[in-house]
C-alpha positions in Angstrom: 19.4 4.9 6.9 18.4 1.3 6.3 14.8 0.6 5.6 12.8 -1.1 8.4 12.8 -4.6 6.7 16.6 -4.6 6.8 17.1 -3.2 10.2 16.4 -5.9 12.8 16.1 -3.7 15.8 13.6 -1.4 14.1 11.6 -4.5 13.0 11.6 -6.1 16.5 10.6 -2.9 18.3 7.7 -2.4 16.0 6.6 -6.0 16.4 7.0 -5.7 20.2 5.0 -2.4 20.3 2.2 -4.0 18.4 2.1 -7.0 20.6 2.1 -4.8 23.7 -0.8 -2.8 22.3 -2.8 -6.0 22.0 -1.8 -7.1 25.5 -2.8 -3.6 26.9 -6.2 -4.0 25.3 -6.6 -7.2 27.2 -5.6 -5.5 30.4 -8.1 -2.7 29.8 -10.9 -5.2 29.2 -10.0 -6.4 32.7 -10.0 -2.8 34.0 -6.3 -2.9 34.8 -5.9 0.7 33.6 -3.0 1.9 35.7 -0.6 -0.9 34.7 -1.9 -0.8 31.1 -1.1 2.9 30.8 2.4 2.6 32.3 3.3 -0.5 30.2 2.1 1.1 27.0 4.1 4.2 27.6 7.4 2.5 28.5 7.1 -0.3 25.9 6.4 1.9 22.9 9.1 4.4 24.1 11.7 1.7 23.4 10.9 1.7 19.7 10.5 5.5 19.6 14.0 6.0 20.9 15.5 3.4 18.6 13.8 5.1 15.6 15.0 8.5 16.8 18.5 7.1 16.9 18.4 6.4 13.2 18.7 10.1 12.6 21.1 11.0 15.4 23.3 14.0 15.0 26.5 12.3 16.1 27.8 9.0 17.3 27.4 10.2 20.9 23.8 11.2 20.2 23.2 7.8 18.7 24.6 6.0 21.8 22.6 8.4 24.1 19.3 7.5 22.3 20.0 3.8 22.6 20.8 4.2 26.3 17.3 5.8 26.7 15.9 2.8 24.8 17.7 0.5 27.3 16.2 2.4 30.3 12.8 2.2 28.8 13.3 -1.6 28.3 14.2 -1.8 32.0 11.1 0.0 33.0 9.0 -2.2 30.7 10.5 -5.3 32.3 9.4 -4.0 35.6 5.8 -3.6 34.5 5.8 -7.0 32.7 7.2 -8.6 35.9 4.3 -7.1 37.9 1.9 -8.6 35.3 3.6 -12.0 35.5 3.4 -12.0 39.3 -0.2 -10.8 39.5 -2.6 -13.7 39.8 -5.4 -12.0 37.9 -3.4 -10.8 34.9 -3.2 -12.6 31.5 0.1 -14.2 30.6 2.8 -12.0 29.2 5.6 -14.6 28.8 5.8 -14.0 25.1 6.3 -10.3 25.7 9.0 -11.0 28.2 10.8 -13.2 25.6 10.6 -10.5 22.9 11.8 -7.8 25.3 14.7 -10.0 26.3 15.7 -10.3 22.6 15.4 -6.5 22.1 17.4 -5.8 25.2 20.2 -8.1 24.0 20.3 -6.3 20.7 20.3 -2.8 22.2 23.1 -3.8 24.6 25.2 -5.1 21.7 24.5 -1.9 19.6 25.6 0.3 22.5 28.7 -1.8 23.2 29.7 -1.9 19.5 29.0 1.8 19.0 31.1 2.7 22.1 34.0 0.6 20.8 33.9 2.2 17.4 33.7 5.6 19.0 36.8 5.0 21.0 38.7 3.7 18.0 38.0 6.9 16.0 
């Protein structure tokens, strides 16, 4: 397994999770507890699934864990969209940008892994 500094998706998901934690703290200060809780769970689950994939038992398991990360990214996008659209919520544009980067990387990893799986 590569260490975190060398593995871009591990690094980006940690950075994203830490940024989400800070944003959730802002939401909680504004008493937006329901959205804060949902966002925190889905956003940090992306990184948890990516980290789990690093010790996958097989290529299929690796792909499966990344697909779970992709689903969590979709859910996170939903919660962030609600935050963007809500007039009384702080801006989360930077989080949306980071999430988009992560989603592109996850999609590429899944695609590349499937291609390699088929060629074996």
